[in-house]
N, C-alpha and C positions, 0 to 999 in steps of 0.2 A: 511549521517550525522554521526559524531563520537559519541560514547558513552561518557557520562560525565566521567571525570577522575576517579571517584570513581568506575565506572563500566567498566573500560578499560579491566581488566583481566577477570572479571566475573560479572554477574549481581547479585546484592544483593537485594532481595525482602523481605519485612516484611510480615509475614503471621500468621494467626490464631488469635482467640479472644484475647489471652494473649498479642498480640502485641499492643493492645490499652492501656494497663495498665503497662506492664513491663518496667523497666528502660532500660533493654537490650533485645529488642524483638528478638525472634528467626528469623533466616534468612534462605533463600534458595538461593544457588548459582547456577546460570545457565551458561553453557559454551557459549561463544560468537561465532556466526556463521557468516562467511564473505562470500562475493560474489566470491572470487577467492582463490584457494588453492596454497600455495607456491610450487615451483618446488621441487620435491622430497618428498613432504608430501603425506601421504596416504589419502584414502578417509575419510571423516568426520566420527568420531566414534559415537556410540549411546550415547545419554545423559542419565546419571543414575538418573537424578532428574526431578521430576514433579513440576510444579508450580500450586498449588492448589487454590490460591486466584485469584480474578478477576483482570486482567490487567487494567491499567488506560485507555487504548485506547478503551476498551469495554464500559466503562462509558461515555467517551466523545462522542462516536458515537451512544450511546443509543441502543446497539445491542439487548438487551433483549426486548425492546419495539418493535423494528423493526421486530423481529421474530414472533410476534403475527399477523403480516400482511403478511409477505413474508419471505421465506427461500431459495428462488432461485430455486425452483423445475422446472425442464424442461429446464433449461438454461445450455448450455455448455460454459465454460470460457477457452479460450486458454491461456496458460502460456508459453511465449517465453523466455526461460531462460536456466538453466543448465540441464533441464529435470525435471521430477517429479517421485519420486519413487513409484512404484506400491506396495511396501512393507510397506508403511507408514500406520499404523493401522487406523488413523483417516480419511484416504481417501480411505479405502478398497472398491473395487468394483466400484469406481467412477473416475478412471483415464484411459483415452484413450490415449495410447502412440503412437506417430508417430515415426516410425523407432525404434531406440534404446533409445528413450527418457524415457523409463520406469525405467532406472537406473540413479541415481543421485549421483555421487561421491562427488560433492561439497556440495550439500544440499540446495543451495540457492533457486533453483526453487521449491523444495518441501516446503521450509519455506513459500515462496510466495503463493503457492497453498493452504497451510494450513490457511493462513490469509484469503483467499478467501472462502474456503469450508470445513475446517476441521469439522468433526462431533463432537458433545458434547460427553464427556467421564465422566462417574460417578466419582465423587470426584475431578474433574478438572474444573475450571471455564472457562478456555480458550476454544474457538471454533471459526470456521470461520464465516465471515459475512453471507455467504449464504450456510449453511451446507447441503442443499439438491440439490445444484448445482453440476454438474459434471465438470471434468477437462480434457482439451485436452493438453497433455504434448508435447512440441516441444523443442528440444535442438538447441540453436543458439550460442553455445560457444564451446571452446576447452574443453578437459577433465579436465583442471585446472580452467575453468570458465571464460576465456577471450572471450568476445563477438566479433563477426565480422559483418560488414555491410551486407555482402552476406548472412550470416547465419540468421540474424534477418529478412531481407527481404523475404527470402525463408520461414522462420518460420511463419511469418504473413500469407502468402498465404496458407501454410499447415494447420494452425489452422482454417482459414476460410473454406477451402475445407473439413475439418473434421466436419464442422457444428457449430463452435464457433460463438456465437452472441456477445460475449465480448472477446477482445484479450488484455491481459496484456503484456506489453513490458518493461522489466527491464532495458535494455541498453539505454544509452544516448550518441550519438556521436557528436563531435564538428564540423563535416563537413556534409553538405547536400549531399544526394546521390540520383541520378535518380532511383536506385533500390529501395530505401526506398520509394520514392515518388510513384513509380508505385505500390508498395505493399499496401501503404495507399489507393490509388485510388481503388485498387482491393477490399480491405475490404469495402470501402464505397459503391461500386457497389453491394455488397452482403449484405448490411445493417448490417455490423458488426462494433461495436464500438471499436476503439483502445484506450486503456488507457495506457499512457506511463509516465515514470519517467521524470520530467522536467529537471533534472540535473543528472550527474553521482553521484554515492554514493561516499562520501568524503573518502579519505584514512584515516586510523586510526593513531592516535598518531603523528599528525603533529602540528606544531606551525606556519606554514606559513600563510601569509595573504590570504584572499579569492581572487580568480581571478576576473577580471572585469566581470560584468554580461554579459552573451551572450546567444544566443539560442543554443539548442541542439536538435538533431533529433533522432527518428521521432516525438518527443513531439512537436516541433515547426511547424510541418506540419499542414496545414489547415485540419480540420476534426478530429484531434487527440485531446483527452482530456488529457491535461498535468497536472501532479500532483507533488506538492512540499512537502517535508517532514517538519514537525514541531514537537517540543517537547511538553511536558505536559503544558508548559507556552504559547504555541502558537508561539514560536520564534525558531530561528536557531542559531547555533554557528556562531561567527563572522568570522571564517575562512572557513565556508561552502560555496560551489559554489552557485551562484544565477543565475537564468535564466533572460532573458529580460522580458519574460511574463510567466504567469502560470494561469491555469483555477481554480484549486482547491489546497487546502492544506489539508493534512491528517496526522494522527499519523505516525511518522517514526523514533522515537528515543526510544531506550530501549524497543523494542516490544518483547513480548513472542510469540514463535512459535514452530512448530514441526520440527523434523529431518526426514531423509530418512528412518529410521528404528527405531523400538521400540516406547515406549510410553513416553519417556522423552522429555523435552523441552529445547530450546535454546533461546538466546536473540540476536537481531540484530537491525541495524539501517540503514536508508538511504531512498532516494526517491524511490528506486525500491520497498521497502516494503510499503511505502505510496501508490504507485500505485496499489499494491495488495489489499489494503483496499478499494480504490476507485473502482477497478474492481468488488470486491465483492458487493459493494453497487449498481453498475450498474446491476449486476445479479439479485439483489432483485427487482429493478425497472422493468427489462425486464420480470421477472416472474409475477409480480403483474399487470403490464400493457402491455400485449403482443402486443397490437395494436400500441404502440409507436415505431417510427423509431429510429435508432441509434442517429440521430441528436436530436430528442426530448428527448431521455433518457439523453444525455449529458446536454442539457439545463435544465432539471429537477434537475439533481444533483447540477448544479451551482446555479440555482435560489433558491433552498431550503437550500443552505449552510449557515452556521453561518457567519454574516457580519464581515469581518476582512480585514487586508491588502491584503491578498489573501483569498478568501472565504473558510471557513473551513467545510469540509465535515460533513454532519449530516445524517447518514443512515436512522434514523427513520423518519426525516422530509421528506426525499426523497420519501418514500412510503406512508406517512400519509397525507402529505399536499395536499390541493386542489389547483392545479396549472394549469395555462393555458399552455398547451403543443402545441405551435404553429408549424404548419407544414412549414410555410414560415417565412421569415424575420430573419433568423438566423445570417445574417451578418450585421444587422443594427447598432450594437454597436461597430463595428470594429474601426471606426475612434476615438471613445471616449476612447478606451483603448490603450494608446500609451506610458504611462510612464513605466519606468523600475520598476520591482518588488522591493519593499522596505519592510523590516521587522522591527517591533518595537524593541527598545533597552531595555535590562534589566536595572533595576535600579542599579547604580554602587554599587558593593559589595554585591548584593543580589543574592542568589542562590536559585535554586528550592528546595522546601521542598517536599520530596517524602516519603509518609507514608501510612499506611493502615487506612482507615476510614470506618465507617459503611455506608451501602447503603441499599436502599429499598429491602425488601425480606430477610434481615438478612445476606447477603453476605458481602464480603470485597472487597474494591477496592484497588489495589496495584499501587504504583507510581502515585497516583492521587494528583495533586496540589490542596490545599484547595481553592485557588483563581481562579481556572480555569473558573468556571461559571461566575465570576465577571469580567473577562477580556473581555470587550466589547468595543474595539477600533473601530473607524470609518472604514467603508469599504473602502479599497484603490483601486487602479487600478489593474485590472486583465484582461487577454486577453479574449475578447469576443469570445465564441466558434462559429465556423462557418464551414459549410460544404465545401468540396473540390470545387474549382472553383469560390467561392464567392470572 
């Protein structure tokens, strides 16, 4: 997903108590981090700026409440992406790199890993969903960040072999591949849950119409939890790609995250980042309920999600709800979920209001739309999660 036009060059966040009263609130500008580096561009530089106020996505996922129940301890999460930097302070001592994946020139894999497991830092509200989980870093891209089917398939297997119980996959390919199918089956046999982006990240600064909804892999493979990105309003840009089906929607627009070195922050958007948030929530569940299978973890995440056109991830509800985690019957709803994903339309001429507002505990929420909690549209059709072979 693209950033809103006002955030195309850099993210502008309101911050600090004075932001509530001042006519011109102070701003924090964060550099935008993308999934692919242009040819000839150097490695991503350290961000000089920290985002000290709470991101909107933390509030929407209720991460502070979820942390009282689970923080992902004991769970390894594989990140199949551009690598994850072992020099990122917020992940220090918790990155197990496969091969040379401990270096991340692009920074995207480190950003995703930070959404999953970045540790809290004094004076900074941002942290990962599961800050006590560990990361298995696997590079499945070129040095510039372009993914390959062979790289992702091998990366899934490598993450599973390294002990990952949750595997995040950022890439989304338009063609099904026997290699990807085999890798998904391999993960299922080892009870590892694959959480994948339902669509490719949208290119920046385009005005073309969205392509016809279609499936992307490995997200569309049976047994994979597919995740779609939404903004603070719970919708997506009109020109953003849509899948035919999606299991969950998660924050994926204007997200605050870490870079491969230093303590500064970046901002990014896309379904790959939404998949990171969902993978972090899966780690919370696997830590809190270690007896649950990968299938049951996926079902719990979907069944406790906020009702919407595509159910919206609720990390707190996933670990706090009393749910029936059935060991069988995962494919019973498959025939009922056949409609193409549809997202609600914004009111014509109405734009998101992004500002800092008080939240419980005296903190601030940044980029939180005032009407977020009131947006309770009927739950639409989403793909029923099912294990391989169903």
